[in-house]
GUMI-539811 format. One record per residue (C-alpha): residue in one letter; x, y, z. Coordinates in Angstrom, 1 decimal, padded with zeros to 4 digits. Example, Ala and Ser with C-alpha at 12.3 -4.5 7.8 and 13.67 -1.06 7.14 Angstrom:
<nodes>
+------+--------+--------+--------+
: resn :     px :     py :     pz :
+------+--------+--------+--------+
:    A :  012.3 : -004.5 :  007.8 :
:    S :  013.7 : -001.1 :  007.1 :
+------+--------+--------+--------+
</nodes>
This chain:
<nodes>
+------+--------+--------+--------+
: resn :     px :     py :     pz :
+------+--------+--------+--------+
:    M :  080.8 :  097.3 :  140.9 :
:    S :  083.6 :  098.1 :  143.0 :
:    F :  083.0 :  095.9 :  145.2 :
:    A :  081.8 :  093.0 :  143.6 :
:    L :  085.4 :  093.5 :  141.5 :
:    E :  087.4 :  093.3 :  145.2 :
:    A :  085.4 :  090.4 :  146.3 :
:    L :  086.4 :  088.4 :  142.9 :
:    Q :  090.3 :  089.8 :  143.3 :
:    Q :  090.0 :  088.5 :  147.2 :
:    F :  088.5 :  085.4 :  146.1 :
:    I :  091.1 :  084.7 :  143.5 :
:    L :  094.3 :  085.4 :  145.9 :
:    E :  092.5 :  082.8 :  148.3 :
:    L :  091.9 :  080.5 :  145.8 :
:    A :  095.8 :  080.9 :  144.9 :
:    A :  097.1 :  081.0 :  148.4 :
:    L :  095.3 :  076.9 :  148.9 :
:    V :  096.5 :  076.0 :  145.3 :
:    T :  100.4 :  076.8 :  145.9 :
:    N :  100.0 :  075.2 :  149.4 :
:    P :  101.2 :  071.6 :  148.9 :
:    G :  100.2 :  070.6 :  152.2 :
:    A :  096.4 :  071.9 :  152.1 :
:    L :  096.4 :  070.2 :  148.7 :
:    V :  097.6 :  067.3 :  150.0 :
:    L :  095.4 :  067.6 :  153.2 :
:    L :  092.4 :  068.2 :  151.0 :
:    F :  092.5 :  065.2 :  149.1 :
:    A :  093.4 :  063.0 :  152.0 :
:    S :  089.6 :  064.5 :  153.9 :
:    V :  088.2 :  064.0 :  150.8 :
:    I :  088.9 :  060.3 :  150.3 :
:    M :  088.1 :  059.6 :  153.9 :
:    G :  084.8 :  061.5 :  152.9 :
:    I :  083.9 :  059.1 :  150.6 :
:    I :  085.4 :  056.1 :  152.5 :
:    F :  083.1 :  057.3 :  155.6 :
:    G :  080.1 :  058.0 :  152.9 :
:    A :  079.8 :  054.7 :  151.3 :
:    I :  080.2 :  052.3 :  154.4 :
:    P :  076.9 :  051.6 :  156.1 :
:    G :  076.7 :  052.6 :  159.7 :
:    L :  079.6 :  055.7 :  158.8 :
:    T :  078.0 :  059.0 :  158.1 :
:    A :  079.6 :  062.8 :  156.9 :
:    T :  078.5 :  063.8 :  160.3 :
:    L :  080.2 :  061.1 :  161.9 :
:    G :  083.4 :  062.1 :  159.8 :
:    V :  083.2 :  066.0 :  160.5 :
:    A :  082.9 :  065.0 :  164.4 :
:    L :  085.9 :  062.6 :  164.6 :
:    L :  087.6 :  064.7 :  162.3 :
:    T :  086.9 :  068.1 :  164.5 :
:    T :  088.4 :  066.7 :  167.0 :
:    L :  091.8 :  066.0 :  165.6 :
:    T :  092.1 :  069.3 :  164.1 :
:    Y :  092.2 :  070.9 :  167.5 :
:    G :  095.8 :  071.8 :  166.9 :
:    M :  095.6 :  072.8 :  163.9 :
:    S :  095.1 :  076.2 :  162.8 :
:    P :  091.8 :  077.2 :  161.8 :
:    A :  092.5 :  077.3 :  158.0 :
:    T :  094.1 :  074.4 :  157.8 :
:    A :  091.0 :  072.9 :  160.3 :
:    M :  088.6 :  074.5 :  157.4 :
:    V :  090.3 :  072.5 :  154.2 :
:    A :  089.9 :  069.6 :  156.5 :
:    L :  086.5 :  069.6 :  157.4 :
:    L :  085.2 :  070.9 :  154.3 :
:    G :  087.0 :  068.2 :  152.4 :
:    I :  085.3 :  065.7 :  154.5 :
:    Y :  082.2 :  066.7 :  154.6 :
:    V :  082.1 :  067.1 :  150.7 :
:    G :  083.4 :  063.7 :  150.1 :
:    G :  081.0 :  062.2 :  152.6 :
:    V :  077.7 :  063.4 :  151.1 :
:    Y :  079.2 :  062.5 :  147.6 :
:    G :  080.5 :  058.9 :  149.1 :
:    G :  077.1 :  056.7 :  150.1 :
:    S :  076.4 :  056.6 :  146.0 :
:    Y :  078.9 :  054.3 :  146.0 :
:    T :  077.3 :  051.1 :  147.7 :
:    A :  074.0 :  052.8 :  146.4 :
:    I :  074.7 :  051.9 :  142.8 :
:    L :  077.0 :  049.1 :  143.4 :
:    V :  074.6 :  047.1 :  146.1 :
:    N :  071.5 :  049.0 :  146.5 :
:    I :  072.5 :  049.7 :  149.9 :
:    P :  073.1 :  053.8 :  150.5 :
:    G :  075.8 :  054.5 :  152.0 :
:    T :  074.2 :  057.4 :  153.7 :
:    A :  070.6 :  058.6 :  153.9 :
:    A :  071.4 :  061.2 :  151.3 :
:    A :  072.4 :  059.0 :  148.7 :
:    A :  069.0 :  056.3 :  149.2 :
:    A :  067.2 :  058.3 :  146.6 :
:    T :  069.9 :  057.6 :  144.2 :
:    A :  069.7 :  053.6 :  144.6 :
:    M :  066.4 :  053.8 :  143.2 :
:    D :  067.8 :  054.0 :  139.8 :
:    G :  071.8 :  053.7 :  140.1 :
:    Y :  071.2 :  049.6 :  141.3 :
:    P :  068.9 :  049.0 :  138.0 :
:    M :  071.2 :  051.2 :  136.0 :
:    A :  074.4 :  048.5 :  137.5 :
:    K :  072.5 :  045.6 :  137.2 :
:    K :  071.8 :  046.3 :  133.2 :
:    G :  076.2 :  046.9 :  133.1 :
:    Q :  076.0 :  050.3 :  133.5 :
:    A :  077.4 :  050.8 :  136.7 :
:    G :  080.6 :  053.1 :  135.3 :
:    V :  078.3 :  054.7 :  133.6 :
:    A :  076.2 :  055.2 :  137.1 :
:    L :  079.6 :  056.2 :  139.0 :
:    G :  080.2 :  058.6 :  136.3 :
:    L :  077.4 :  060.5 :  136.4 :
:    T :  077.0 :  061.1 :  140.5 :
:    T :  080.6 :  062.2 :  140.6 :
:    T :  079.9 :  064.9 :  137.4 :
:    A :  076.5 :  065.6 :  139.0 :
:    S :  077.8 :  066.0 :  142.5 :
:    A :  081.0 :  068.1 :  141.6 :
:    I :  078.5 :  070.7 :  140.1 :
:    G :  076.0 :  070.6 :  142.5 :
:    T :  078.8 :  071.5 :  145.1 :
:    F :  079.8 :  074.0 :  142.5 :
:    I :  076.2 :  075.7 :  142.3 :
:    G :  076.1 :  075.8 :  145.8 :
:    M :  079.0 :  077.1 :  146.3 :
:    L :  078.1 :  080.3 :  144.0 :
:    F :  074.6 :  080.7 :  146.4 :
:    V :  077.4 :  080.7 :  149.7 :
:    V :  079.4 :  083.9 :  148.3 :
:    S :  076.6 :  085.6 :  146.6 :
:    F :  074.0 :  085.2 :  149.6 :
:    S :  075.6 :  085.0 :  153.0 :
:    P :  076.8 :  088.7 :  153.1 :
:    I :  073.6 :  089.9 :  152.2 :
:    I :  072.0 :  087.3 :  154.9 :
:    S :  074.5 :  088.6 :  157.3 :
:    K :  073.6 :  092.6 :  156.9 :
:    M :  070.3 :  092.1 :  157.2 :
:    A :  070.7 :  090.1 :  160.2 :
:    L :  072.8 :  092.9 :  161.9 :
:    E :  068.9 :  095.0 :  162.5 :
:    F :  067.5 :  091.8 :  164.7 :
:    T :  066.8 :  092.3 :  168.1 :
:    S :  066.9 :  089.7 :  170.9 :
:    F :  063.4 :  088.5 :  169.9 :
:    E :  064.5 :  087.6 :  166.1 :
:    F :  067.0 :  085.7 :  167.2 :
:    F :  064.9 :  084.1 :  169.6 :
:    L :  062.1 :  083.1 :  167.3 :
:    L :  064.5 :  082.2 :  164.5 :
:    A :  066.3 :  079.4 :  166.9 :
:    F :  062.9 :  078.4 :  168.0 :
:    V :  061.5 :  078.3 :  164.1 :
:    G :  064.4 :  076.2 :  163.4 :
:    I :  063.9 :  073.6 :  166.1 :
:    V :  060.1 :  073.2 :  165.0 :
:    I :  061.0 :  072.9 :  161.2 :
:    S :  063.7 :  070.5 :  161.7 :
:    G :  061.2 :  068.3 :  164.0 :
:    T :  058.5 :  068.6 :  161.7 :
:    L :  060.3 :  067.6 :  158.4 :
:    T :  062.9 :  064.8 :  160.0 :
:    S :  060.5 :  063.0 :  162.0 :
:    P :  059.6 :  059.3 :  160.3 :
:    D :  056.7 :  059.2 :  162.6 :
:    L :  054.4 :  061.4 :  164.2 :
:    V :  055.4 :  065.2 :  163.5 :
:    I :  055.3 :  065.7 :  167.5 :
:    K :  057.9 :  063.3 :  168.2 :
:    G :  060.3 :  065.7 :  166.3 :
:    W :  059.3 :  068.5 :  168.5 :
:    I :  059.7 :  066.4 :  171.5 :
:    A :  063.4 :  065.7 :  170.3 :
:    G :  063.9 :  069.3 :  169.7 :
:    L :  062.6 :  070.2 :  173.4 :
:    I :  064.7 :  067.7 :  174.7 :
:    G :  067.9 :  069.2 :  173.5 :
:    L :  066.7 :  072.6 :  174.0 :
:    W :  066.4 :  071.5 :  177.7 :
:    M :  070.0 :  070.1 :  177.6 :
:    A :  071.1 :  073.3 :  176.0 :
:    T :  070.3 :  075.1 :  179.6 :
:    I :  072.2 :  072.6 :  181.8 :
:    G :  074.7 :  074.9 :  183.3 :
:    R :  074.9 :  078.3 :  184.5 :
:    D :  072.7 :  080.9 :  182.6 :
:    K :  075.0 :  083.4 :  180.8 :
:    L :  072.8 :  086.7 :  182.1 :
:    Q :  072.5 :  085.8 :  185.5 :
:    N :  075.3 :  083.3 :  186.3 :
:    Y :  072.9 :  081.5 :  188.3 :
:    P :  073.5 :  076.7 :  188.4 :
:    R :  070.6 :  075.4 :  186.4 :
:    F :  070.3 :  071.5 :  186.4 :
:    T :  073.3 :  071.1 :  187.4 :
:    F :  072.6 :  068.6 :  190.1 :
:    G :  075.7 :  069.9 :  192.3 :
:    F :  078.2 :  068.8 :  189.8 :
:    S :  081.0 :  071.1 :  189.2 :
:    Q :  082.0 :  069.8 :  185.5 :
:    L :  077.9 :  070.6 :  184.3 :
:    D :  078.6 :  074.8 :  185.3 :
:    S :  080.1 :  075.4 :  182.0 :
:    G :  077.2 :  073.5 :  180.3 :
:    L :  077.4 :  070.7 :  178.1 :
:    D :  080.4 :  070.5 :  175.3 :
:    L :  079.1 :  070.2 :  172.3 :
:    V :  081.6 :  067.8 :  170.5 :
:    P :  081.3 :  065.1 :  173.0 :
:    V :  077.1 :  065.6 :  172.8 :
:    L :  077.3 :  065.5 :  168.8 :
:    I :  079.8 :  062.4 :  168.6 :
:    G :  077.4 :  060.7 :  171.4 :
:    A :  074.2 :  061.6 :  169.7 :
:    F :  075.3 :  060.3 :  166.0 :
:    G :  078.1 :  058.2 :  166.4 :
:    I :  077.0 :  055.4 :  169.3 :
:    P :  073.6 :  054.6 :  167.8 :
:    Q :  075.1 :  054.0 :  164.1 :
:    I :  077.5 :  051.9 :  165.8 :
:    I :  075.2 :  049.8 :  167.8 :
:    Q :  072.9 :  049.3 :  164.8 :
:    T :  075.5 :  047.9 :  162.4 :
:    L :  076.6 :  045.7 :  165.0 :
:    R :  073.4 :  044.6 :  165.9 :
:    D :  072.3 :  043.7 :  162.5 :
:    N :  075.3 :  042.2 :  161.4 :
:    F :  075.8 :  044.0 :  158.3 :
:    K :  077.5 :  042.1 :  155.0 :
:    F :  077.5 :  042.9 :  151.6 :
:    G :  075.9 :  040.9 :  148.6 :
:    E :  077.7 :  040.5 :  145.4 :
:    M :  079.1 :  043.8 :  143.7 :
:    A :  078.4 :  045.0 :  140.3 :
:    Q :  081.6 :  045.4 :  137.6 :
:    V :  082.7 :  048.6 :  137.2 :
:    D :  083.4 :  049.7 :  133.7 :
:    R :  084.2 :  052.9 :  131.9 :
:    I :  083.3 :  055.6 :  134.7 :
:    V :  084.4 :  059.3 :  132.9 :
:    P :  080.9 :  060.7 :  131.4 :
:    G :  080.6 :  062.1 :  127.9 :
:    F :  080.7 :  065.6 :  128.5 :
:    K :  077.4 :  065.9 :  125.6 :
:    K :  075.4 :  063.6 :  127.9 :
:    I :  076.2 :  066.3 :  130.7 :
:    F :  075.8 :  069.2 :  128.5 :
:    R :  072.2 :  067.5 :  128.0 :
:    Y :  070.9 :  066.9 :  131.2 :
:    T :  072.3 :  070.8 :  132.1 :
:    P :  068.7 :  072.2 :  132.8 :
:    K :  067.8 :  069.4 :  134.6 :
:    I :  071.6 :  069.7 :  137.5 :
:    I :  070.4 :  073.1 :  137.5 :
:    R :  067.1 :  072.9 :  138.7 :
:    S :  068.1 :  069.6 :  140.7 :
:    A :  070.9 :  072.4 :  141.9 :
:    L :  068.4 :  075.3 :  143.3 :
:    I :  065.8 :  072.5 :  144.7 :
:    G :  068.9 :  071.2 :  146.7 :
:    V :  070.2 :  074.7 :  147.8 :
:    G :  067.0 :  075.8 :  149.0 :
:    I :  066.2 :  072.7 :  150.7 :
:    G :  069.7 :  073.0 :  152.3 :
:    A :  069.2 :  076.5 :  153.8 :
:    V :  065.7 :  075.2 :  156.0 :
:    P :  067.2 :  074.4 :  159.4 :
:    G :  068.2 :  071.0 :  160.3 :
:    I :  066.3 :  069.4 :  157.2 :
:    G :  069.6 :  067.7 :  155.4 :
:    E :  070.8 :  066.1 :  152.3 :
:    D :  068.5 :  063.1 :  152.4 :
:    I :  065.4 :  065.2 :  151.7 :
:    A :  067.2 :  067.7 :  149.1 :
:    G :  067.7 :  064.1 :  147.2 :
:    W :  064.3 :  062.7 :  147.3 :
:    V :  062.5 :  066.1 :  146.5 :
:    S :  065.0 :  066.5 :  143.7 :
:    Y :  063.7 :  062.6 :  142.5 :
:    G :  060.3 :  063.5 :  142.8 :
:    A :  060.5 :  067.0 :  140.6 :
:    A :  062.8 :  065.1 :  138.4 :
:    K :  059.9 :  062.2 :  138.1 :
:    R :  056.9 :  064.8 :  137.6 :
:    F :  058.7 :  067.2 :  134.6 :
:    S :  060.2 :  063.8 :  133.1 :
:    K :  059.3 :  062.2 :  129.9 :
:    D :  059.8 :  059.1 :  130.8 :
:    G :  058.9 :  059.5 :  134.3 :
:    D :  057.1 :  056.1 :  134.1 :
:    K :  060.3 :  054.5 :  133.6 :
:    F :  062.1 :  055.8 :  137.1 :
:    G :  062.9 :  053.3 :  139.4 :
:    T :  064.4 :  050.7 :  136.3 :
:    G :  067.7 :  053.3 :  136.0 :
:    V :  067.0 :  056.2 :  134.2 :
:    E :  070.4 :  058.5 :  134.3 :
:    E :  068.7 :  061.7 :  134.6 :
:    A :  067.3 :  060.3 :  138.1 :
:    V :  070.8 :  059.6 :  139.4 :
:    V :  072.2 :  063.3 :  138.1 :
:    A :  068.9 :  064.6 :  139.9 :
:    T :  069.6 :  063.1 :  143.0 :
:    E :  073.6 :  063.2 :  142.9 :
:    T :  073.0 :  067.2 :  142.4 :
:    A :  070.8 :  068.1 :  145.0 :
:    N :  072.3 :  066.4 :  148.2 :
:    N :  075.5 :  067.9 :  147.3 :
:    A :  073.8 :  071.0 :  146.3 :
:    C :  072.7 :  071.3 :  149.5 :
:    I :  076.3 :  071.3 :  151.2 :
:    G :  076.3 :  075.0 :  149.8 :
:    G :  072.3 :  075.6 :  151.1 :
:    A :  073.5 :  074.6 :  154.9 :
:    M :  076.1 :  076.7 :  155.0 :
:    I :  074.4 :  080.0 :  154.0 :
:    P :  072.4 :  079.9 :  157.3 :
:    L :  075.1 :  078.4 :  159.2 :
:    L :  077.7 :  081.2 :  158.4 :
:    S :  075.2 :  083.9 :  158.0 :
:    L :  072.9 :  083.6 :  161.3 :
:    G :  074.6 :  080.8 :  163.2 :
:    V :  071.8 :  078.2 :  162.3 :
:    P :  072.8 :  074.9 :  161.1 :
:    G :  071.3 :  073.8 :  157.6 :
:    S :  072.1 :  070.2 :  158.1 :
:    P :  073.2 :  067.3 :  160.9 :
:    P :  077.0 :  067.9 :  159.1 :
:    A :  076.1 :  071.5 :  159.2 :
:    A :  075.1 :  071.4 :  162.5 :
:    M :  078.7 :  069.6 :  163.3 :
:    L :  080.5 :  072.1 :  161.3 :
:    L :  078.9 :  074.5 :  163.9 :
:    G :  080.5 :  072.9 :  166.9 :
:    A :  084.3 :  073.0 :  164.8 :
:    L :  084.0 :  076.7 :  164.3 :
:    L :  082.9 :  077.5 :  167.7 :
:    L :  086.1 :  075.1 :  168.6 :
:    H :  088.4 :  076.8 :  166.5 :
:    G :  087.6 :  080.5 :  167.3 :
:    F :  084.8 :  081.1 :  164.6 :
:    N :  081.5 :  082.5 :  166.1 :
:    P :  079.0 :  082.5 :  163.0 :
:    G :  076.3 :  085.1 :  162.6 :
:    P :  076.0 :  088.2 :  161.4 :
:    M :  079.5 :  089.2 :  162.8 :
:    L :  081.6 :  086.2 :  161.4 :
:    N :  082.4 :  088.4 :  158.8 :
:    I :  083.5 :  091.7 :  160.5 :
:    D :  085.2 :  089.5 :  163.1 :
:    H :  087.0 :  087.6 :  160.2 :
:    P :  087.4 :  089.5 :  157.1 :
:    G :  087.4 :  087.3 :  153.8 :
:    F :  086.0 :  084.4 :  155.9 :
:    Y :  083.1 :  083.7 :  153.4 :
:    L :  085.6 :  083.8 :  149.9 :
:    Q :  087.9 :  081.6 :  152.0 :
:    V :  084.7 :  078.9 :  152.6 :
:    T :  084.2 :  079.4 :  149.3 :
:    A :  087.3 :  078.7 :  147.6 :
:    I :  087.8 :  075.8 :  149.8 :
:    L :  084.6 :  074.6 :  148.7 :
:    L :  084.9 :  074.8 :  144.8 :
:    L :  089.0 :  073.4 :  145.0 :
:    A :  087.1 :  070.0 :  147.0 :
:    S :  084.4 :  069.7 :  144.6 :
:    F :  087.2 :  069.6 :  141.6 :
:    A :  089.2 :  066.6 :  144.4 :
:    M :  085.8 :  064.9 :  144.9 :
:    W :  085.5 :  064.9 :  141.1 :
:    I :  088.9 :  063.5 :  140.4 :
:    C :  089.1 :  061.1 :  143.4 :
:    G :  085.4 :  059.9 :  142.1 :
:    I :  086.8 :  059.4 :  138.8 :
:    F :  089.8 :  058.0 :  138.9 :
:    L :  090.0 :  055.9 :  142.2 :
:    A :  086.4 :  054.3 :  142.0 :
:    K :  087.4 :  050.8 :  141.8 :
:    Q :  090.3 :  051.4 :  144.8 :
:    V :  088.0 :  053.0 :  147.6 :
:    I :  085.3 :  050.1 :  147.0 :
:    K :  087.8 :  047.7 :  148.2 :
:    V :  087.5 :  049.5 :  151.6 :
:    L :  083.9 :  048.0 :  151.8 :
:    R :  084.9 :  044.6 :  151.6 :
:    I :  086.3 :  045.2 :  155.4 :
:    P :  083.8 :  043.3 :  157.6 :
:    T :  082.0 :  045.5 :  159.9 :
:    S :  082.6 :  043.3 :  162.7 :
:    L :  086.2 :  045.0 :  162.3 :
:    F :  085.5 :  048.5 :  161.3 :
:    M :  083.0 :  049.6 :  163.6 :
:    P :  084.7 :  048.9 :  166.8 :
:    V :  087.6 :  050.9 :  165.6 :
:    I :  085.1 :  053.7 :  165.4 :
:    G :  084.0 :  053.0 :  168.5 :
:    V :  088.0 :  053.6 :  169.7 :
:    L :  087.5 :  056.8 :  167.5 :
:    C :  084.6 :  058.0 :  169.2 :
:    I :  086.0 :  057.7 :  172.7 :
:    I :  089.3 :  059.6 :  171.7 :
:    G :  087.9 :  062.1 :  170.0 :
:    S :  086.0 :  063.2 :  173.4 :
:    Y :  088.2 :  063.0 :  176.0 :
:    A :  090.6 :  065.0 :  173.0 :
:    L :  088.6 :  067.8 :  173.7 :
:    G :  090.3 :  069.5 :  176.9 :
:    T :  091.5 :  065.6 :  177.8 :
:    D :  088.5 :  065.8 :  180.3 :
:    I :  087.6 :  062.3 :  181.6 :
:    F :  083.7 :  063.8 :  182.3 :
:    N :  083.2 :  063.9 :  178.4 :
:    L :  083.2 :  060.3 :  178.4 :
:    Y :  080.5 :  060.4 :  181.2 :
:    L :  079.0 :  062.5 :  179.1 :
:    M :  079.3 :  060.8 :  175.6 :
:    L :  078.1 :  057.6 :  176.7 :
:    P :  075.1 :  058.5 :  178.4 :
:    V :  074.3 :  061.0 :  175.4 :
:    G :  074.5 :  058.3 :  172.8 :
:    I :  072.5 :  055.2 :  174.5 :
:    I :  069.9 :  058.0 :  175.1 :
:    A :  069.9 :  058.7 :  171.5 :
:    Y :  070.2 :  055.8 :  170.3 :
:    F :  066.5 :  054.5 :  172.3 :
:    L :  065.0 :  057.3 :  170.9 :
:    T :  065.7 :  056.4 :  167.2 :
:    E :  064.7 :  053.1 :  168.4 :
:    M :  061.4 :  054.8 :  169.5 :
:    K :  061.1 :  056.9 :  165.8 :
:    Y :  061.7 :  060.2 :  167.3 :
:    P :  064.5 :  062.4 :  165.0 :
:    I :  068.1 :  063.0 :  166.5 :
:    A :  068.7 :  066.2 :  164.0 :
:    P :  065.9 :  068.0 :  166.2 :
:    L :  067.8 :  067.1 :  169.2 :
:    V :  071.1 :  068.1 :  168.0 :
:    I :  069.7 :  071.3 :  166.5 :
:    G :  067.7 :  072.4 :  170.0 :
:    V :  071.5 :  071.8 :  171.9 :
:    I :  072.7 :  074.4 :  169.1 :
:    L :  070.6 :  076.3 :  169.1 :
:    G :  069.1 :  076.2 :  172.9 :
:    G :  071.9 :  078.6 :  173.9 :
:    M :  070.7 :  081.4 :  171.6 :
:    C :  067.3 :  080.7 :  172.3 :
:    D :  067.5 :  081.2 :  176.2 :
:    S :  069.8 :  083.7 :  176.2 :
:    N :  067.9 :  086.1 :  173.5 :
:    L :  064.5 :  085.4 :  175.1 :
:    R :  065.4 :  086.2 :  178.5 :
:    R :  067.4 :  089.2 :  177.3 :
:    A :  064.4 :  090.2 :  175.0 :
:    L :  062.2 :  090.2 :  178.0 :
:    M :  064.6 :  091.9 :  180.6 :
:    V :  064.7 :  095.1 :  177.9 :
:    S :  061.0 :  094.8 :  177.1 :
:    K :  059.8 :  094.9 :  181.0 :
:    G :  058.2 :  091.1 :  180.5 :
:    S :  056.0 :  092.3 :  177.4 :
:    F :  055.8 :  090.3 :  174.4 :
:    L :  054.3 :  093.1 :  172.5 :
:    P :  057.8 :  094.0 :  170.4 :
:    V :  056.9 :  090.6 :  168.8 :
:    F :  053.6 :  091.7 :  167.1 :
:    T :  055.1 :  095.5 :  166.1 :
:    R :  058.6 :  094.1 :  164.5 :
:    P :  058.0 :  092.8 :  160.7 :
:    V :  060.4 :  090.2 :  160.9 :
:    A :  059.7 :  089.1 :  164.4 :
:    L :  055.7 :  088.9 :  163.3 :
:    I :  056.6 :  086.9 :  160.5 :
:    L :  058.9 :  084.6 :  162.4 :
:    F :  056.5 :  084.3 :  164.6 :
:    L :  053.4 :  083.3 :  162.0 :
:    V :  055.5 :  080.4 :  160.6 :
:    I :  055.8 :  078.9 :  163.6 :
:    L :  051.9 :  079.5 :  164.3 :
:    F :  051.6 :  077.7 :  160.8 :
:    M :  053.6 :  075.1 :  161.6 :
:    I :  051.9 :  074.0 :  164.6 :
:    V :  048.1 :  074.7 :  163.4 :
:    S :  049.2 :  072.6 :  160.3 :
:    Q :  049.3 :  069.1 :  161.9 :
:    T :  046.1 :  069.7 :  164.2 :
:    P :  043.0 :  067.5 :  162.7 :
:    L :  041.1 :  070.7 :  162.8 :
:    Y :  043.6 :  072.1 :  160.2 :
:    N :  043.4 :  069.0 :  158.1 :
:    R :  039.5 :  068.7 :  158.0 :
:    F :  039.4 :  072.0 :  156.8 :
:    V :  042.4 :  071.5 :  153.7 :
:    V :  040.3 :  068.8 :  152.7 :
:    K :  036.8 :  070.7 :  152.6 :
:    L :  038.2 :  073.2 :  150.9 :
:    K :  039.9 :  070.8 :  148.4 :
:    G :  036.6 :  069.8 :  147.9 :
:    R :  035.0 :  073.1 :  147.0 :
:    V :  037.8 :  073.8 :  144.4 :
:    K :  037.0 :  070.7 :  142.7 :
:    R :  033.3 :  071.0 :  142.6 :
:    V :  033.5 :  074.5 :  141.2 :
:    K :  036.1 :  073.2 :  138.3 :
:    Q :  033.6 :  070.9 :  137.8 :
+------+--------+--------+--------+
</nodes>
């Protein structure tokens, strides 16, 4: 009890320090608005927003940088709902499910109602996700302190395999291939245990490995710029926005559904590499299944809009839990945030709260204020932010391209980062065109170092034996999870499941 009171007192102090700092508040609101714009414009995402802002925060203090980065993250995930509702074109993948009922509501003349509900639901979802961050991250970190190298290797590999399994739009094996490509990219440079150069091809610039920020900017930014310019995207006629502020009685009526959707969002966010878009669709499906108006979904049902927006914003908190406690990002924006944390001297994982006491509470306080800032900006600036959508993409996307170049170069003022960013971006574009998901590749790059060094260290300690995997409970569980995910994609397993379902059906009859 005394520990909880001490943590609450520390949280109040962190919150008070932010509230009484005018500069931090201005930066937070500016970052949230920038995030909303990035989320609202198709082709720009929360991931790209965090990537570009990371380079701009290079000279800031770590605390100030976290305010800006978390602000644009929260605003970016929410911002996609604007175009999803007004023109049926989701600004981000996370808002795709919102368009299913948000746009039909706008066509009925309820665009303001839909925007008010999504804004409030997003704020509540972020708040609930924040509660899970402060509650579970310290517990998982303490558990992770008992991990050995085998557990960390298997944990990293689980993240790559899960990400490839759940994010592939085509064959699952394409997701795994993308993850393995990222894993190989992470091995470039001198290895950390024996300092031997690997895959450097004689370039001294590669001795230290691939810089994470240029790789992430190239992987997420370049393909989006090319696709947007190629498609010559233009907005159609937008729906008129009426009164936005929702009635609190209506919000109270949806409380059970909001809690259910938030739990779905947090749970999916905690799975490495999945992301807010999956959370939105799963929550939409659950809402449709349990609603008495499920057959009306797709025609403009308020409950559907609330469910999707609550889940995709609650996913932010869920994604932060493995990021902070294990160093494993739960979503693509969280992967970019991991690069930003490393850039500012933080090393996410079990030792984070020991090396930086109170960091979890600081992140929690920023997320709380970011949820309020997002609600205020969403409610009072909706009509003004929408005007930004009128900027032709043919003018806007080249500016983003220049920012990508400046951002990559600004990291260490090294021209080699541009030579790195451009080919990674071009390769990522062609992989996307061939329906290879980019998220597993990025997760592979991020977790590859953890995977490689821990496997080799574990084998050195065990003298080449894999026996500890089967004698340590956590390692065995992780190994079985990997084995199940691989086996579950085989034709033999699918035939077995079909036969099993047939037998169960006959028994019930």
